[in-house]
C-alpha positions, 0 to 999 in steps of 0.5 A: 467478492472479487478478492474471493474469486482471485483467492480461489484462482490462486489455488486452482491455477496453481494446482493445474500448473503443478499437475502439468509439471508432474504429469508431463515433465516428471517434476515430483518436487512441485507438490511438496514445494506447494505444501511446504509453502502453505506452512511457511506462508502461514508462519510468515503471516503470524510472524508479520502480525506478531511483529505488528503488535508492538508497532500497532500498540505504539502508534495507536497509543500515540494517536489516542493521545493526539485525539484526546489532546485535540491535535487530530481534530485540529488537523481534520479541520485544516484538511477538511476543504480538500478531503470533503471533496475526495471523501464527500461521505465523511462528516466535515471536521471528523477526526478520521481526516487527520488519521488519513492524512498522517497515514498518507504522509507516513507512506510518502516518507517511506515509513511503512512501520508507522503507516500501517497502524495509522492506516488501521486506525483510519479504517476503524474510524471510517467503519464508525462513520459507516455504521453511523450512516447505517443507523441513520438510514434505519431511522429515516428509511426503515432499513431492515436488519438483513440489509443493515448487516449486508451494508456493515460487511460492504466497503464504503466509498471513503474506505475504497478511496483511502485503500486506493491511495494506499495501494497506489504507493505514493512515495517521495523518499524511497530510502530502502531501494536506494540502500539496496542499489548501493549494496548491489554495487550501483555506480550511482544508486540515486539515478532511479530516484526521479523515475520512481517519483514520476512513476508513483505519482502517475500511479496515485493520480490514476488511482484517484481519477479512476476511483472518483469516476466510480464514485462520481466525484467531481475533480474539476474544482478549484480546491482539488486543482490547487491541491494537485498543482501544489502536490506537483510543485512539491514533487518537483521541489523534492526532485530538484533538492535531492538532485543536488545531493550525492547518494550518501548525503541523500540517504542521510538527509532523507532518513534524518528528515523522516525520523525527525518528523516522526519524533516531532509528531510524538512529542507534539502529541504529548505536549498537546495532551499536557496542555489539555491536562489529560492523563497522557500515560493512561491515554497511551495505554488505552490506545495501545490496547486497541493495537493489540486486539487489531493485530490479533484480528488481522491474523486470519486474513493475512494467513489466507492471502499469503498462503494463496500467494505462496502456493501460486509462486511455488507451483511455477505459475508465476514463472509460466506467466512471465515466459508467456508474456515474454513470448508474446512481446517477442512475437509482436516485434517489440523490444522485450528487455523490460520483460526481465524486470516483470516478476518484480512488477507482478509480485509487488501487488501480492507480496512486498517481501517477494517483490523485494526478493525479485528486485534483488534477484534482477540486480544480481542476475543482470547487474544493478546498472542494467536496464532490467536492474533499474526497471525492477527498482522503479517497479518496486517503488512505483506501487504498493502491495495491493492484496496485502493492504486490502486483506489487512485493512478490510480484514481489520473491520470485517469487510467481505464485499470490497466492491470496486476496491480491487479493480481501482487498486489494480488499475492504479498498479497497472498505470504505475507499471506502464509509467515505470516502463516508459520512464525507464526507456526515457531515462536509461534506454 
């Protein structure tokens, strides 16, 4: 429901802003620009979906091999003590636990192409868990058919927690950002590595805490405290290890490690399938077919969200919002140099490519080693594309009622933005 209101707001606000620009400033190009954006955004949505088809088919095929080979189930059993507390509605040892972990791991390594299909697979499995629960309620409590249909179109608690873990954008190795900084002539492209790790960690931690509050999940227990403590130790070790490397070596090592891990997963799944004496090729093809149908199914949702964002940007509403915030900050007597990087922060929940463009523009305008240039990079790495993820993941399983998913996702984004600003002042002011 919240996503519905936000989508409507994109168009209404854009129309009002464009009308003001036309009537009061004589801007006759604004409405043509908005209409052009609807066509270009629709085309982009289809191209994204088309581009995902091959990747989805590949990774869902690999996941099918892992399922039939028993590795996903084994991983689920291993992680069940932790996930049983974060996802209490998921049955113990369910294969979805392994899918969730692999999706999160791919995100942490900055492997977007692998993370998306793994996430869609996890979402489909979460939908299966939800439907099984609905059928159980029908038998035990006499749930009516209209109530059952409403629940089928409503996001479950595990779905929302999973979405927030994705939208908070926990990334250990922000390779692409480091590459962009090197290309833009930064004296030390890796100087934002530690700030990004800290900002994205705070974003993810906030997302978990807020979602747990909504879902009444008790985080004060030994297992979760040890897990979060271990995560903090891992982040610290990665920070220290990469801090010993020069920029070129860091990029090479991070890229190599990420791709070696991916290849290890693929080969490991195939070997596990061979040990189980399954037809690995047929299993892959069966999973790949699911990837194709999933890619087609998400097209309408992608078109909807990207067209809304495109119209909002083309109308000048985003620029007006940035100017307004800058004026308020200056009037309050606070330092306003961070406002120059704000377009990246505000664009990131809406569009990954848009935010990337804003980041590059900030480094071009202010300099890669400027405060604004560095902060825009930290913004880019601290959160993820919330609305894109919500549209794609929920759209893949037909969810219309998102409940508190948008609220929790955006609050995690806000925590990441605030953390990024404070950390940037701490490191670079």
